[in-house]
C-alpha positions as CSV (number, residue, x, y, z in Angstrom):
1,X,-73.2,-19.9,17.6
2,X,-71.5,-18.0,20.5
3,X,-71.2,-19.6,23.9
4,X,-72.9,-18.1,27.0
5,X,-69.5,-17.0,28.3
6,X,-68.8,-15.2,25.1
7,X,-72.2,-13.6,25.2
8,X,-71.5,-12.4,28.8
9,X,-68.1,-11.1,27.8
10,X,-69.6,-9.1,24.9
11,X,-72.3,-7.8,27.3
12,X,-69.6,-6.7,29.8
13,X,-67.6,-4.9,26.9
14,X,-70.8,-3.1,25.8
15,X,-71.6,-1.9,29.3
16,X,-68.0,-0.9,29.9
17,X,-68.4,1.6,27.0
18,X,-71.9,2.8,27.7
19,X,-72.5,6.2,26.3
20,X,-74.6,9.0,27.9
21,X,-78.2,7.9,28.4
22,X,-77.4,4.3,27.7
23,X,-78.3,1.9,30.5
24,X,-79.4,2.9,34.0
25,X,-77.1,4.8,36.2
26,X,-76.7,1.8,38.5
27,X,-75.3,-0.3,35.6
28,X,-72.5,2.3,35.1
29,X,-71.8,2.3,38.8
30,X,-71.5,-1.5,38.9
31,X,-69.2,-1.7,35.8
32,X,-66.9,1.1,37.2
33,X,-66.8,-0.3,40.7
34,X,-63.9,-2.7,40.3
35,X,-66.0,-5.7,41.3
36,X,-67.9,-3.9,44.1
37,X,-65.0,-2.0,45.6
38,X,-65.8,1.4,44.4
39,X,-64.7,4.1,47.0
40,X,-66.2,2.3,50.0
41,X,-62.9,2.1,51.9
42,X,-62.1,5.8,51.3
43,X,-65.6,6.9,52.3
44,X,-65.6,4.7,55.4
45,X,-62.5,6.6,56.6
46,X,-64.2,10.0,56.1
47,X,-65.7,11.7,59.2
48,X,-69.2,11.9,57.7
49,X,-72.5,10.1,58.7
50,X,-73.3,8.9,55.2
51,X,-72.0,7.5,51.9
52,X,-72.2,9.4,48.6
53,X,-74.8,8.3,46.0
54,X,-72.7,5.9,44.0
55,X,-71.4,4.1,47.1
56,X,-74.9,3.8,48.4
57,X,-75.7,1.5,45.5
58,X,-72.5,-0.6,46.0
59,X,-72.9,-1.1,49.8
60,X,-76.2,-3.0,49.1
61,X,-74.1,-5.8,47.6
62,X,-72.2,-5.9,50.9
63,X,-75.5,-6.3,52.9
64,X,-76.7,-2.9,53.9
65,X,-78.9,0.0,53.1
66,X,-78.3,3.6,53.9
67,X,-81.5,5.0,55.6
68,X,-82.6,7.9,57.7
69,X,-84.9,8.4,60.7
70,X,-87.8,9.9,58.8
71,X,-89.6,10.7,62.0
72,X,-86.9,13.2,62.7
73,X,-86.7,14.7,59.2
74,X,-88.9,17.8,59.7
75,X,-87.4,18.8,63.1
76,X,-83.9,18.4,61.8
77,X,-84.7,20.3,58.6
78,X,-86.2,23.2,60.7
79,X,-83.0,23.2,62.8
80,X,-80.8,23.3,59.8
81,X,-79.3,19.9,60.7
82,X,-78.3,17.1,58.4
83,X,-80.7,14.1,58.0
84,X,-80.4,11.5,60.7
85,X,-78.5,8.9,58.6
86,X,-78.3,5.3,59.8
87,X,-77.8,1.9,58.3
88,X,-79.8,-1.3,58.1
89,X,-77.4,-4.4,58.0
90,X,-78.9,-7.7,56.9
91,X,-77.3,-11.1,57.3
92,X,-77.5,-13.9,54.8
93,X,-78.9,-17.0,56.6
94,X,-79.8,-19.8,54.2
95,X,-83.0,-21.5,55.2
96,X,-83.1,-19.3,58.3
97,X,-80.8,-21.8,60.1
98,X,-78.4,-20.5,62.8
99,X,-76.9,-21.6,66.1
100,X,-77.5,-20.3,69.6
101,X,-74.1,-18.5,69.5
102,X,-74.9,-16.9,66.1
103,X,-78.2,-15.7,67.5
104,X,-76.6,-14.2,70.5
105,X,-74.0,-12.4,68.4
106,X,-76.8,-10.7,66.5
107,X,-78.6,-9.8,69.7
108,X,-75.4,-8.3,71.2
109,X,-74.7,-6.3,68.1
110,X,-78.2,-4.9,68.1
111,X,-77.6,-3.6,71.7
112,X,-74.0,-2.3,71.1
113,X,-74.5,-0.6,67.8
114,X,-78.1,-0.8,66.8
115,X,-81.5,0.5,68.0
116,X,-81.9,-2.4,70.5
117,X,-84.1,-4.4,68.3
118,X,-83.7,-7.2,65.7
119,X,-86.0,-7.9,62.8
120,X,-86.7,-11.2,61.3
121,X,-87.3,-10.7,57.6
122,X,-89.8,-12.4,55.3
123,X,-86.8,-14.1,53.7
124,X,-85.6,-15.8,56.9
125,X,-82.8,-13.5,57.8
126,X,-82.0,-10.9,60.5
127,X,-81.8,-7.1,60.0
128,X,-80.1,-4.8,62.5
129,X,-81.4,-1.3,62.3
130,X,-80.0,2.0,63.5
131,X,-76.3,1.2,62.9
132,X,-74.2,4.4,62.5
133,X,-71.6,4.6,59.8
134,X,-68.7,4.5,62.2
135,X,-69.9,1.1,63.5
136,X,-70.5,-0.6,60.2
137,X,-67.1,-2.3,60.0
138,X,-67.2,-3.6,63.5
139,X,-70.7,-4.9,63.0
140,X,-70.0,-6.8,59.8
141,X,-66.7,-8.1,61.1
142,X,-68.4,-9.6,64.2
143,X,-71.2,-11.2,62.1
144,X,-68.5,-12.9,60.0
145,X,-66.6,-14.1,63.0
146,X,-69.8,-15.9,64.0
147,X,-69.6,-17.7,60.6
148,X,-72.5,-15.8,59.1
149,X,-72.2,-13.2,56.4
150,X,-73.9,-10.1,55.0
151,X,-72.5,-10.6,51.5
152,X,-75.3,-10.7,48.9
153,X,-78.1,-10.1,51.5
154,X,-79.0,-7.1,49.3
155,X,-78.0,-5.9,45.8
156,X,-78.3,-7.1,42.2
157,X,-77.4,-10.7,42.9
158,X,-79.0,-13.8,44.3
159,X,-80.1,-13.0,47.8
160,X,-80.9,-15.2,50.9
161,X,-81.9,-18.7,49.8
162,X,-85.1,-19.7,51.6
163,X,-86.1,-23.2,52.7
164,X,-88.7,-24.8,54.9
165,X,-87.4,-24.2,58.4
166,X,-89.0,-27.0,60.3
167,X,-86.5,-29.5,61.9
168,X,-85.8,-32.6,59.9
169,X,-88.4,-35.4,60.0
170,X,-86.7,-37.4,57.3
171,X,-83.5,-37.6,55.3
172,X,-85.3,-35.9,52.4
173,X,-86.2,-32.9,54.5
174,X,-82.7,-32.6,55.8
175,X,-81.4,-32.5,52.2
176,X,-83.6,-29.5,51.5
177,X,-81.8,-27.5,54.1
178,X,-78.5,-28.7,52.9
179,X,-79.3,-27.8,49.3
180,X,-80.4,-24.3,50.3
181,X,-77.0,-23.8,51.9
182,X,-75.2,-25.1,48.8
183,X,-77.2,-22.9,46.5
184,X,-76.4,-19.9,48.7
185,X,-72.7,-20.6,48.5
186,X,-72.7,-21.5,44.8
187,X,-74.6,-18.4,43.7
188,X,-72.7,-15.9,45.9
189,X,-70.5,-13.2,44.3
190,X,-66.9,-14.4,44.1
191,X,-65.2,-10.9,44.2
192,X,-62.7,-10.6,47.0
193,X,-63.8,-7.0,47.7
194,X,-66.0,-8.1,50.7
195,X,-63.2,-9.9,52.3
196,X,-60.8,-7.1,51.8
197,X,-63.1,-4.3,53.1
198,X,-64.7,-6.0,56.0
199,X,-62.5,-8.8,57.2
200,X,-58.8,-8.3,56.6
201,X,-58.6,-4.6,55.9
202,X,-56.3,-5.3,53.0
203,X,-55.6,-2.4,50.6
204,X,-58.1,-2.4,47.8
205,X,-56.4,-3.0,44.4
206,X,-56.0,0.0,42.3
207,X,-58.3,0.4,39.4
208,X,-55.2,0.9,37.2
209,X,-53.9,-2.6,38.0
210,X,-54.8,-5.4,35.6
211,X,-57.9,-7.3,36.7
212,X,-58.6,-11.0,36.5
213,X,-62.0,-12.3,35.9
214,X,-63.4,-12.9,39.4
215,X,-67.1,-13.2,38.7
216,X,-67.5,-16.2,36.3
217,X,-71.3,-16.1,36.6
218,X,-72.1,-12.5,37.2
219,X,-69.4,-10.7,35.3
220,X,-68.7,-7.0,35.9
221,X,-72.4,-6.1,35.5
222,X,-73.8,-8.6,38.0
223,X,-77.6,-8.9,37.5
224,X,-80.1,-6.4,36.3
225,X,-81.9,-6.5,39.6
226,X,-82.3,-8.7,42.7
227,X,-82.8,-12.4,42.5
228,X,-84.6,-14.8,44.9
229,X,-84.4,-18.6,45.3
230,X,-86.3,-20.9,47.6
231,X,-86.4,-24.7,48.2
232,X,-89.6,-26.4,49.4
233,X,-90.7,-29.7,50.9
234,X,-93.7,-31.0,49.0
235,X,-97.2,-30.0,50.1
236,X,-96.2,-27.1,52.4
237,X,-95.9,-23.7,50.8
238,X,-94.5,-22.0,53.9
239,X,-92.0,-19.9,51.8
240,X,-94.4,-18.7,49.1
241,X,-93.0,-20.7,46.2
242,X,-94.7,-18.8,43.4
243,X,-93.2,-15.4,44.5
244,X,-89.6,-16.6,43.9
245,X,-87.5,-16.1,40.8
246,X,-86.7,-19.8,41.2
247,X,-88.5,-22.2,43.5
248,X,-87.2,-25.8,43.7
249,X,-90.1,-27.9,44.9
250,X,-89.0,-31.3,46.1
251,X,-90.3,-34.5,44.7
252,X,-90.2,-37.3,47.3
253,X,-90.9,-40.9,46.8
254,X,-90.9,-43.4,49.7
255,X,-89.3,-40.7,51.9
256,X,-86.5,-40.4,49.4
257,X,-85.7,-37.1,47.6
258,X,-85.7,-38.0,43.9
259,X,-85.5,-34.5,42.5
260,X,-87.2,-31.1,42.1
261,X,-89.7,-29.3,40.0
262,X,-88.3,-25.9,39.1
263,X,-90.8,-23.0,39.0
264,X,-89.5,-19.7,37.7
265,X,-90.6,-16.1,37.1
266,X,-92.3,-15.1,40.3
267,X,-92.0,-11.7,41.9
268,X,-94.0,-9.2,43.9
269,X,-92.8,-5.7,43.1
270,X,-94.9,-3.1,41.2
271,X,-95.1,0.6,40.9
272,X,-98.3,2.6,41.3
273,X,-99.5,4.0,38.0
274,X,-97.1,1.9,35.9
275,X,-99.0,-0.8,34.1
276,X,-95.9,-2.3,32.8
277,X,-95.0,-3.3,36.3
278,X,-97.0,-6.0,38.2
279,X,-96.8,-8.9,40.6
280,X,-96.4,-12.2,38.9
281,X,-96.7,-15.9,39.9
282,X,-94.0,-18.3,38.9
283,X,-94.5,-21.0,36.2
284,X,-93.3,-24.6,36.2
285,X,-90.2,-24.9,34.0
286,X,-88.9,-28.4,34.3
287,X,-88.0,-31.3,36.6
288,X,-84.4,-31.6,37.6
289,X,-82.4,-34.2,39.5
290,X,-80.8,-33.5,42.8
291,X,-77.4,-33.4,41.1
292,X,-78.6,-30.9,38.5
293,X,-79.9,-28.2,41.0
294,X,-76.8,-26.1,41.3
295,X,-76.0,-26.0,37.6
296,X,-79.6,-25.4,36.6
297,X,-80.0,-22.5,39.0
298,X,-76.8,-20.9,37.8
299,X,-77.9,-21.3,34.2
300,X,-81.3,-19.8,34.8
301,X,-79.5,-16.8,36.4
302,X,-77.3,-16.4,33.3
303,X,-80.4,-16.1,31.1
304,X,-81.6,-13.3,33.3
305,X,-78.2,-11.8,33.4
306,X,-78.1,-11.6,29.6
307,X,-81.7,-10.7,28.8
308,X,-83.0,-8.7,31.8
309,X,-83.8,-5.1,31.3
310,X,-80.7,-2.9,32.2
311,X,-82.3,0.4,31.2
312,X,-85.4,0.5,33.4
313,X,-84.9,-0.9,36.9
314,X,-88.6,-1.0,37.5
315,X,-88.8,-3.5,34.6
316,X,-85.6,-5.4,35.4
317,X,-86.7,-8.5,37.3
318,X,-86.7,-11.9,35.7
319,X,-90.5,-12.2,35.9
320,X,-90.7,-9.7,33.0
321,X,-88.4,-11.8,30.8
322,X,-90.5,-14.9,31.5
323,X,-93.8,-13.0,30.9
324,X,-92.7,-11.4,27.7
325,X,-90.7,-14.2,26.1
326,X,-92.5,-17.2,27.5
327,X,-91.6,-20.5,29.2
328,X,-90.8,-22.4,26.0
329,X,-88.3,-19.7,24.9
330,X,-86.8,-19.6,28.4
331,X,-86.4,-23.4,28.6
332,X,-84.8,-23.5,25.2
333,X,-82.2,-20.9,26.4
334,X,-81.5,-23.0,29.6
335,X,-81.2,-26.2,27.7
336,X,-78.8,-24.8,25.1
337,X,-76.5,-23.5,27.8
338,X,-76.7,-26.7,29.7
339,X,-76.1,-28.8,26.6
340,X,-78.9,-31.3,27.4
341,X,-82.7,-31.4,27.6
342,X,-84.6,-31.1,30.8
343,X,-87.6,-33.3,31.8
344,X,-91.1,-31.8,31.6
345,X,-92.3,-30.4,35.0
346,X,-94.4,-32.4,37.3
347,X,-97.7,-31.0,38.6
348,X,-97.3,-28.9,41.8
349,X,-99.8,-29.1,44.6
350,X,-99.8,-27.4,48.0
351,X,-102.3,-28.4,50.7
352,X,-101.2,-26.0,53.4
353,X,-99.0,-23.2,54.7
354,X,-97.6,-24.4,58.0
355,X,-96.6,-21.5,60.3
356,X,-94.8,-24.1,62.6
357,X,-96.1,-22.4,65.7
358,X,-96.4,-24.1,69.1
359,X,-94.7,-27.4,70.3
360,X,-93.9,-30.1,67.8
361,X,-92.0,-33.4,68.2
362,X,-89.1,-33.9,65.9
363,X,-88.2,-37.2,64.2
364,X,-85.3,-37.7,66.6
365,X,-87.5,-37.5,69.7
366,X,-86.5,-34.0,70.5
367,X,-89.0,-31.1,70.3
368,X,-89.2,-27.7,68.7
369,X,-91.2,-24.6,69.7
370,X,-92.4,-22.1,67.2
371,X,-92.9,-18.6,68.7
372,X,-94.9,-15.9,67.1
373,X,-93.0,-12.6,66.6
374,X,-95.3,-9.7,65.7
375,X,-94.0,-8.4,62.3
376,X,-90.7,-10.1,63.1
377,X,-89.6,-7.3,65.5
378,X,-87.7,-8.6,68.5
379,X,-87.8,-5.9,71.2
380,X,-88.7,-5.3,74.8
381,X,-91.7,-3.3,75.8
382,X,-93.4,-2.5,79.1
383,X,-95.7,-5.5,78.7
384,X,-93.6,-8.0,76.8
385,X,-89.9,-8.6,77.4
386,X,-89.5,-10.6,74.2
387,X,-85.9,-9.8,73.4
388,X,-84.6,-10.3,76.9
389,X,-86.7,-13.5,77.3
390,X,-85.3,-15.1,74.2
391,X,-81.8,-14.1,75.1
392,X,-82.2,-15.7,78.5
393,X,-83.6,-18.9,77.2
394,X,-81.1,-19.3,74.4
395,X,-78.2,-18.6,76.7
396,X,-79.4,-21.1,79.2
397,X,-80.7,-24.0,77.1
398,X,-78.7,-23.5,73.9
399,X,-81.3,-24.6,71.3
400,X,-80.6,-24.2,67.6
401,X,-82.6,-21.6,65.8
402,X,-84.7,-21.4,62.7
403,X,-86.3,-18.2,61.3
404,X,-89.4,-18.6,59.2
405,X,-90.8,-16.8,56.2
406,X,-93.7,-15.6,58.3
407,X,-91.1,-13.7,60.5
408,X,-91.4,-16.1,63.4
409,X,-88.7,-18.0,65.3
410,X,-88.3,-21.7,66.0
411,X,-86.3,-23.0,69.0
412,X,-85.3,-26.5,67.9
413,X,-83.6,-29.7,69.2
414,X,-85.1,-29.3,72.7
415,X,-84.9,-32.5,74.9
416,X,-88.3,-33.5,76.4
417,X,-87.0,-32.8,79.9
418,X,-86.3,-29.2,79.1
419,X,-89.8,-28.3,77.9
420,X,-91.4,-27.4,81.2
421,X,-88.4,-25.2,82.2
422,X,-88.4,-23.4,78.9
423,X,-92.1,-22.8,79.1
424,X,-91.7,-21.3,82.6
425,X,-88.8,-19.0,81.6
426,X,-90.7,-17.7,78.5
427,X,-93.9,-17.1,80.4
428,X,-92.0,-15.2,83.0
429,X,-91.1,-12.7,80.4
430,X,-94.7,-12.5,79.1
431,X,-93.9,-14.6,76.0
432,X,-96.9,-16.6,74.7
433,X,-96.2,-20.2,73.7
434,X,-99.7,-21.3,72.8
435,X,-100.3,-20.5,69.1
436,X,-104.1,-20.5,69.6
437,X,-103.9,-17.7,72.2
438,X,-102.2,-15.3,69.7
439,X,-105.4,-14.8,67.8
440,X,-105.7,-13.4,64.3
441,X,-102.3,-11.8,64.2
442,X,-100.5,-15.1,63.9
443,X,-101.4,-15.0,60.2
444,X,-100.4,-11.4,59.7
445,X,-97.2,-9.8,58.3
446,X,-96.0,-6.3,57.6
447,X,-92.8,-4.7,56.2
448,X,-90.9,-2.2,58.3
449,X,-92.0,0.9,56.2
450,X,-91.8,4.1,58.1
451,X,-89.6,5.5,59.6
452,X,-86.6,3.8,58.2
453,X,-87.4,2.6,54.6
454,X,-86.8,5.3,52.0
455,X,-89.4,3.8,49.7
456,X,-92.3,3.8,52.1
457,X,-95.2,6.1,51.4
458,X,-97.4,4.8,54.3
459,X,-97.0,3.0,57.6
460,X,-97.0,-0.8,57.8
461,X,-95.3,-2.4,60.8
462,X,-96.7,0.4,63.1
463,X,-100.2,0.4,61.6
464,X,-101.1,-3.3,61.0
465,X,-101.4,-4.4,64.7
466,X,-104.2,-1.8,65.3
467,X,-105.9,-2.8,62.0
468,X,-105.9,-6.5,62.8
469,X,-107.1,-5.9,66.3
470,X,-110.2,-4.2,65.0
471,X,-110.7,-6.8,62.3
472,X,-110.4,-9.6,64.9
473,X,-113.1,-7.9,67.0
474,X,-115.4,-7.7,63.9
475,X,-114.8,-11.4,63.2
476,X,-115.6,-12.3,66.8
477,X,-118.9,-10.4,66.6
478,X,-119.8,-12.4,63.6
479,X,-118.9,-15.7,65.2
480,X,-115.8,-16.1,62.9
481,X,-113.1,-16.0,65.5
482,X,-110.5,-18.7,65.1
483,X,-110.9,-18.7,61.3
484,X,-107.7,-18.7,59.2
485,X,-107.3,-15.4,57.3
486,X,-104.0,-14.0,56.2
487,X,-103.4,-10.3,56.4
488,X,-100.3,-8.6,54.8
489,X,-99.5,-4.9,54.7
490,X,-96.7,-3.0,53.0
491,X,-95.9,0.7,53.0
492,X,-95.4,0.8,49.2
493,X,-96.1,-1.4,46.2
494,X,-92.8,-3.2,46.2
495,X,-94.3,-6.0,48.1
496,X,-91.7,-7.0,50.7
497,X,-94.3,-8.7,52.9
498,X,-95.9,-10.3,49.8
499,X,-99.3,-8.5,50.1
500,X,-100.4,-9.6,46.6
501,X,-100.7,-13.2,47.9
502,X,-103.0,-14.6,50.6
503,X,-106.5,-13.7,51.7
504,X,-106.1,-9.9,52.3
505,X,-103.4,-7.4,51.3
506,X,-103.0,-3.8,52.2
507,X,-100.7,-1.8,49.9
508,X,-99.7,1.8,50.9
509,X,-100.6,4.5,48.4
510,X,-99.8,7.6,50.5
511,X,-99.9,8.6,54.1
512,X,-102.7,6.7,55.8
513,X,-104.1,5.5,52.5
514,X,-104.1,1.9,51.2
515,X,-105.3,-0.3,48.3
516,X,-107.2,-3.2,49.8
517,X,-106.7,-6.5,47.9
518,X,-108.8,-9.7,48.4
519,X,-109.3,-13.1,46.7
520,X,-106.0,-14.9,47.1
521,X,-105.9,-18.3,48.7
522,X,-104.6,-19.7,52.0
523,X,-102.0,-21.9,50.1
524,X,-100.6,-18.8,48.4
525,X,-101.0,-20.1,44.9
526,X,-103.2,-17.3,43.5
527,X,-102.8,-13.5,43.3
528,X,-105.4,-11.4,45.0
529,X,-107.2,-8.5,43.4
530,X,-107.7,-4.9,44.2
531,X,-111.1,-4.5,45.9
532,X,-110.9,-0.9,47.1
533,X,-108.5,1.9,46.4
534,X,-107.2,4.8,48.6
535,X,-108.9,3.5,51.8
536,X,-108.0,5.4,54.9
537,X,-106.4,3.1,57.5
538,X,-109.2,3.9,60.0
539,X,-111.8,2.8,57.4
540,X,-110.2,-0.6,56.6
541,X,-112.4,-2.5,59.1
542,X,-115.6,-1.0,57.8
543,X,-114.6,-1.8,54.2
544,X,-114.0,-5.5,55.0
545,X,-116.8,-6.1,57.5
546,X,-119.5,-6.5,54.9
547,X,-117.4,-9.1,53.1
548,X,-116.9,-11.0,56.4
549,X,-120.7,-11.1,56.8
550,X,-121.2,-12.3,53.2
551,X,-118.5,-15.0,53.8
552,X,-120.2,-16.2,57.0
553,X,-123.6,-16.4,55.4
554,X,-122.8,-17.7,51.9
555,X,-119.6,-19.7,52.0
556,X,-119.4,-23.3,50.9
557,X,-118.3,-26.0,53.3
558,X,-114.7,-25.4,54.3
559,X,-114.3,-22.4,52.0
560,X,-111.7,-19.9,53.1
561,X,-112.2,-16.1,52.9
562,X,-109.9,-15.6,49.9
563,X,-111.5,-18.5,48.0
564,X,-115.0,-17.1,48.7
565,X,-114.0,-13.6,47.4
566,X,-112.4,-15.2,44.3
567,X,-115.5,-17.3,43.6
568,X,-117.9,-14.3,43.9
569,X,-115.7,-11.9,42.1
570,X,-114.7,-8.3,43.0
571,X,-117.6,-6.6,41.1
572,X,-120.2,-8.8,42.7
573,X,-118.6,-8.3,46.1
574,X,-118.8,-4.5,45.8
575,X,-122.4,-4.6,44.7
576,X,-123.5,-7.0,47.5
577,X,-121.4,-5.4,50.2
578,X,-123.0,-2.0,49.5
579,X,-126.3,-3.5,50.8
580,X,-124.7,-4.7,54.0
581,X,-124.9,-2.7,57.3
582,X,-121.6,-0.9,58.1
583,X,-119.7,-2.2,61.1
584,X,-116.9,-0.1,62.6
């Protein structure tokens, strides 16, 4: 029987000699890139606003996407001008943990080189938008000087490792943050290309020179598609465990971390009209000890590396391997590569999704403050000086920072005597510190979508606030204000804001049209279901209003909106909603 390393080497050899039509184009680009170097240095030196197509695929591994301002597309086309190319640069921030200085570096770079905003992602990292090609090197270099990185924030590798961001209340919780960081370092690409291109400016090795094996886990082919890992504290599903390729859910006994239950095969992406693509919830695989986590994660990744679909990128995520081959097969593969058997998985239960908003006392006596950030976008407007206010408070009081999976921010390690002063400073900039005052939007998320994302077919970040405002008004009229309902919107079916989980999801179909999903649950352990297709954005409130009325009148004690919709069923909901009066 061949070893996993031999299997990987044979796979590499096969891909190195792919013939026409064999394997996706991206697979050829990766193999021929000399471990992610490609022609990035040469094209950086060219006086052009963009990279060529092959290099666009490679720069993702270095933490960026080439985009354009799609709002300007028609005017520039009419004027005969080139597209308004720009770049989104994403940092890798395990567990969303960073210092005051690191935050301020991101803020400064967004002002110097970006579009004067920062965006907290749904994977607890920062994105800087509007970076021009000539400023990419300086931006990435400065991020690394702050001891953060953009390496593997994008691309066909393991991406930012998520973890519960709340400050430690016990040694077990502290270990979760530590393990998230260790996983991020262990699973990162080992090629020196990133260091050469962005940090030292060393001459990239010629493709004619002999290569040494620099990617012991990934090989020259890396992964078939992106890969996502999260680490959770028991009971609180604040990072959506079942949407991860691997979720390590802590097992804690007497406040001691005794191990993890590994859940695998989750993923949100789908393609409209392609039934072979679909969102999927992860399945329990096995229990692992604390000492086994790194090796087990690596081994799971090698199975995906060797068996993931490299011909169809829409079908390349690990969720399809798990779905089609099954958990028993997958576990056997992992155990054979490990050389030992794993323990059967423990049952997994979540009782809440904690958004960590408002003031909370830490175990050490200090406090943390969770601030709601609408769609994760940090910017200044005429009515809310959010970006300036946070910059002022962080400069003056020097709190540590945590970013959340709901695109919010936590200011942590605050001494009790600073609370009143921080409150006053924030309120002076119009920043709300009372979670209850935020209203329905505190449970809402949207992806960036238009005008920057090349995949977007509809609005999300710019559309959801107006939709939720109207939905909130309808809920108030029904006496349902203050109820917990999660709303998630994406401008395409790839699911970056995880719209297939939670109570209500809106998935863009085309300009101003969305599929409306209902019937998930508050704890994010169940997929929701399409209720209505191709709904105009202005009609979303009238589509949901009859369901809110039914929920108010017929729900069981303590039953959430998603649970109610799931219990009744989509077909019954449609029939009964049709008899309800329309509210706009």
